[in-house]
C-alpha positions as CSV (number, residue, x, y, z in Angstrom):
1,X,80.2,56.7,94.9
2,X,78.1,54.5,92.6
3,X,74.5,55.0,91.6
4,X,73.2,52.3,93.9
5,X,74.9,54.0,96.9
6,X,73.5,57.4,96.0
7,X,70.1,55.9,95.6
8,X,70.3,54.3,99.0
9,X,71.4,57.5,100.7
10,X,68.6,59.5,99.0
11,X,66.1,56.9,100.1
12,X,67.2,57.5,103.7
13,X,67.1,61.2,103.2
14,X,63.6,61.2,101.7
15,X,62.3,58.9,104.4
16,X,63.8,61.2,107.0
17,X,61.9,64.1,105.5
18,X,58.6,62.1,105.9
19,X,59.5,61.1,109.5
20,X,60.4,64.7,110.5
21,X,57.2,66.1,109.1
22,X,55.1,63.3,110.4
23,X,56.5,62.6,113.8
24,X,57.9,65.9,114.9
25,X,55.8,68.5,113.1
26,X,52.4,66.7,113.3
27,X,52.2,63.8,115.8
28,X,54.3,65.6,118.5
29,X,53.0,69.0,117.3
30,X,56.4,70.7,117.6
31,X,55.4,72.9,114.6
32,X,51.8,74.1,115.4
33,X,51.5,75.7,112.0
34,X,50.8,72.2,110.5
35,X,47.8,71.8,112.8
36,X,46.6,75.3,111.8
37,X,46.9,74.4,108.1
38,X,44.8,71.2,108.7
39,X,42.3,73.2,110.7
40,X,41.8,75.8,108.1
41,X,41.5,73.3,105.2
42,X,39.5,70.5,106.9
43,X,38.0,72.4,109.9
44,X,39.1,73.2,113.4
45,X,36.8,70.6,115.1
46,X,38.9,67.6,114.1
47,X,42.2,69.4,113.4
48,X,44.1,67.7,116.2
49,X,43.0,64.2,115.3
50,X,43.4,64.7,111.6
51,X,46.8,66.3,112.0
52,X,48.0,63.3,114.0
53,X,46.4,60.9,111.5
54,X,48.3,62.6,108.7
55,X,51.5,62.5,110.7
56,X,51.1,58.7,111.3
57,X,50.5,58.3,107.5
58,X,53.7,60.2,106.8
59,X,55.6,57.9,109.2
60,X,54.1,54.9,107.4
61,X,55.2,56.4,104.1
62,X,58.8,56.6,105.4
63,X,58.6,52.9,106.5
64,X,57.3,52.0,103.0
65,X,60.2,53.9,101.4
66,X,62.7,52.0,103.7
67,X,61.1,48.7,102.9
68,X,61.8,49.0,99.2
69,X,58.5,47.2,98.4
70,X,56.9,48.4,95.2
71,X,59.4,51.3,95.1
72,X,58.2,52.8,91.9
73,X,54.6,52.8,93.0
74,X,55.8,54.4,96.2
75,X,57.7,57.2,94.3
76,X,54.6,57.9,92.2
77,X,52.4,57.9,95.4
78,X,54.8,60.4,97.0
79,X,54.8,62.7,94.0
80,X,51.0,62.7,93.8
81,X,50.5,63.3,97.6
82,X,53.1,66.0,97.7
83,X,51.7,67.7,94.6
84,X,48.1,67.6,95.7
85,X,48.9,68.7,99.3
86,X,51.0,71.6,98.1
87,X,48.5,72.8,95.5
88,X,45.8,72.8,98.2
89,X,48.1,74.8,100.6
90,X,49.2,77.2,97.8
91,X,45.6,78.0,97.0
92,X,43.9,77.9,100.4
93,X,46.5,78.8,103.1
94,X,49.6,80.4,101.6
95,X,49.9,82.7,104.6
96,X,50.6,79.7,106.9
97,X,53.3,78.2,104.7
98,X,57.0,78.6,105.8
99,X,57.9,80.3,102.5
100,X,54.5,81.4,101.4
101,X,53.6,80.5,97.8
102,X,57.3,79.8,97.2
103,X,56.7,76.5,99.0
104,X,55.4,75.1,95.7
105,X,58.9,75.5,94.3
106,X,60.5,73.4,97.1
107,X,57.7,70.8,96.8
108,X,58.4,70.6,93.0
109,X,62.1,70.1,93.6
110,X,61.4,67.4,96.2
111,X,59.1,65.6,93.8
112,X,61.8,65.8,91.1
113,X,64.3,64.4,93.6
114,X,62.0,61.5,94.4
115,X,61.3,60.6,90.8
116,X,65.0,61.0,89.8
117,X,66.1,58.8,92.6
118,X,63.7,56.0,91.8
119,X,63.4,56.1,88.0
120,X,66.9,57.1,87.1
121,X,69.3,56.2,89.9
122,X,67.7,52.9,90.9
123,X,69.4,50.4,88.7
124,X,67.4,47.5,90.1
125,X,63.7,48.3,89.8
126,X,61.8,46.2,92.3
127,X,58.5,46.3,90.4
């Protein structure tokens, strides 16, 4: 398999992660823990609405990934969003995370995968 093929496969995988978290975990509320996290951090009053809004934003992120438009800016945005979100959760709600404070390790690995995929594997930068 060449670099371009691996890059394309990883783009689909990364987009699938965003869709799974956005659609299934947040919009459809199949993993209520996500709404609990939002409620604890941003307040219970608007937790349902904000969780769905975050979920829709995650779905839009997946569509941006699949579009290939401004791919390097997209990778940087993903890294920033994932980093901030996980630092907040690590600090404020570690008891609600799937792997507790170890979640930050998986988040870091996902960030590295995103950056590796875009900045090292992508032989045709779009921007």
